N, C-alpha and C positions, 0 to 999 in steps of 0.2 A: 504492499498499500502505499511506506513511503517512497519507493523507486518509481514510482505511480505519479505520487503530487510533485516527487521533483521534478520529473522530466516534462510533465506540467505546466510545473513553473517555473522553468527556461524558458517556456515560448509565449509564457504571460509578461515576462519579466525582461531577459538581455539579449532575446532573437526579435522584438518588437524596437526594444531602444538602442540597437547595434544595427539591424538590417532599415527597419522607416523611421531612425531618429524620435520615436515620442512613444508614450505606451496609452495610449489614448482610448479606454474604451477594454482594452487588453483585461486587465483584472476585474469587470464587470460578464466577460466572454468567461474567466479564470473560472468565478463564483459558479458559472452553473455547471460547470464541469464535473464541480464537486460532491455532485450527487451520487457520481457513479462512486464516487468511493465506499457506497453501501453494497457494491459486487461484493466488498471482500468480507465483513461479517458476517452476513446475508451465506455467502457460500461458505465460510467454514462452519456458521450453525447446521448448515445443512447437512455437511460433509460428517460432522462426529453424530449426527441423528436427536440434536436437540430442537431443532424445528421442522416439525414434519410437514414436508413441499406437495404431498400430495393434501393432506388437509387445506395447505392455503391454495395450491390450484382449483382448489374446487368451491375453495368460496371467490376466488378472483373470476370464475367460470361463472356463478350465477350472478356476480357483477356486471358480469358483459352480459346477461340475460336481460340485466334489469336496464343497463341503457341501450343495447336493441327494442327492446319494449317501450325507451320513450321514444325515441327514433319514429318508431311507427305511433307512437299515444300523438306526435308531434304535428307528423304527418296529416293524417286523418283528419286528426283539431282542426287544424289549416285546411283541409279540403272543405269539410263541411262549415266551420266556421269560419271563415278569411279572417286573416287579424291574431288568430289563436295562437302561433306559435312567438309572436312579439309582444305579446299579452303575456306570454309567460317569462317575459324578460322585463318588460314591465314588472312585473309581479317580484321576479329577484331584486331588483334594482330595490322594490320598495323595501324589501324584508331587511336589505340589506346595509338598508339608508345610502345606496350608491355607490357602496364599494365595491362590491362584488363585481369579477370579472368577466364580462360579459360578449359573446359574438353578434357579429351583425348578421342580422338576419337579410341572407343573401338571396336573389330572383333566379331562374334562368330556365328556361325553355316554357315559359310562362304558370311557374309555379313556383312555389317555395322549397328552397334546398336544406335538407333539414343534415348543418354540417360544424361539426366543431370541432376542436384540438383532439378529446378525447374518443372522435369518433373513430379511429384507427385504431381504438381495441377492439373493433368489431372486430376485426380480422383473426388477431388470438382468437378468440373468443367463438367465431365458425368454425374453423379449425378444431378446438377442443370438442365440440359440440359431434362434431364428424368422427374425432374420435370415438368417443362415447358409442355413436350408431354403429362404426367398424365391431364395438364388441358386442354386440349384441342388444344395447341398449337401448330399443327403437323409441321408448318413449321423447326421446331425443330428437325426434323428427321433429317436432313441434318446437322446441328451439334453433331448432336448423335451420327451420321456413322462415321464421321470427327472425333469425340472420340476414338472410338470404334480401328478404324484405326490408331489413334497415339501411343493408347496404345499398340496395339501390337505391331510394330517396336521401343519399348524401349527394346524390347526382354528381359525384366528381369520380374523373377518371380515373386516377393513382388508383383512389382504390377498389374499381372494381377493375383495371385491371391486375394487380396486386393480388388481387382474390382469387380471377377464374386462372392466372397464371401457376396460383401457390395450388390451387385447386387440380390442373393438370398434374404438377408435378410431385404432389402427397399422394396422387387417389390413382394416376398410373402406375407408378414407381412400387405402388402397394400392390394394386395387381400383376405385377411382372416379380416382386421378389419374393411374395405370400407363397409359404413351403405347399399348403393345400389349396387345393381347384377350386373349395367353398371358396375360400379364402379372396380368393384371385375373383370370381363372379360376384362377391359383394361388394368387392371395392369397385368394380366398373357399376353396377346396381344403384351406387351411393350416388356416385359421377353422372347418371344419367338422371338420375333423381334431382337431381342442384340445376342442370343444365333446362329440365324438360318444365323446372319451378320457375327458374329465369324467364323461360320463352313465356311461359302462360301469365307470369307477369305483366313480360313486357306489350302482350298483344291484347290485355282485358284489363287493368289496373291500371299501369302506365302511358296506353292509349299509344303503344310504338314508342314510347320517346326515350325508353332505354335502349334500344338499339341502337336511335337515330343519331344521341350525343354520342355512343362509342362509334358511329361512321364518320361523325364532323374530326372525330381524332385525322385519320386519314385521306378528310375530302381537297380534291384540287380545286386549282381557281375555275377552271372549265364548269368544274358539278355548281361550284356558290352562285356561276355566274348564271347557269341555268335553275336554279332556281330565283334565282333574280327575274329572268325571265317570264318563270310561269308566276310569280306571285305576281308581275304587270298584265298578266293576259288574265286573270282571276280579279271577282271588283268583290267587295265585303260581304255582298249575301253572300256568296261560293261557299259551299260545306268545305273544303280545302285552304278557302283564303287564312284562316287561322293560323292553323298544322303546317302552312308552308312556311306564315310572317315567322312563326315560333323558330322554325328549321332557319331559316337564314338567318333568323338574329342570331341562334345559338354556333350556325357557321363561323359567322365571320370573330365572334366573340374568340370562338376557337383557336380561327388562323391566326386575331390578332396573338392570341398567347401563344403560341410554338414559335410567332414571329422575337417576339419577345421573351422569349427563353433563349433561342439560339443568338441572341446577340449577347442576353446573358453571358451564355456560356462563352462565346468568343473572346467575352470581357476578361472573365476570368481565367481563362487561356490562357490569355498575354498576356495576365497579372504573374501566374504563375512559375510561365516558361525565365522570366528575370530572375527567381530566384528558386531552382528546383531544387538545392538539397536542405536547405532551412525553413522554407517560406518566408513566412512575412509576421509570423507570432501569432496570439489572440489578438483579435480586436482590430485585425485586417479588415482591407474593403478596397475596393478598386470599385473609382472613379465613375468608368463608366458603363458600369454594372449598372442600369436603373432599375430600381424596382418601384417605387412610386413615388407621387410626390411630395406627400409628409417625411418619410425615410427615401433619399433619391439616388441614395447606395451606401 
């Protein structure tokens, strides 16, 4: 632990002072790394049997189930009562006297996206539920379905693609390396269940927007132009007008986001090449890596 702290402390003090000539933001960045020190006592306690990892994992799993339920509740609530999600945050602000850290309500594809920092915990939660199903606990198909629904309502492609990639890696490898034929078929059956559930939700609950948003990630400029031409040929009274309009807005937003990420990547790579070996230390930034108007870099 002291080696870990010592090595990182160099990048919080010596490296930024020598390479950059200042330690601006360095100690603040370093302070966020300190939480990783929890790894050492936790690993020790688990290794020596003083901490029951199975019990901790079970508690974590049920917390993520509650989190998935919260995502579903916020989405359904806002569908039935527009403004429900925002009113939840207003309530949190009220009971915390304005001190709570809140997430802005994000609109995308004509619906409210239920997304916040803790949404990432849906990913370990869903894989824990899959593991329980693979072990024969079929009642966990219900939490599994809830997790899939909650992941969908984030409308966040990085979470979607992370889930799908992990799903194939986990279940296909399980199907390949399982010793018994029954276990291999079991893994493929769970994979088929999740994929069919996603398809079912896309074409029913979400009216095709899940697949459309995922496709917008790789949509070409020509296809965006085709959407624009299609929209121009429709009137507000046409049945497809609203859907095409939402799809076009999301496609343009995705293109803008992709272009911005490409610019950020180039700026960061160019900066990194100037100090390949020791970097710039904690608190470093690249001025050409534009983030937003509030925090330009």
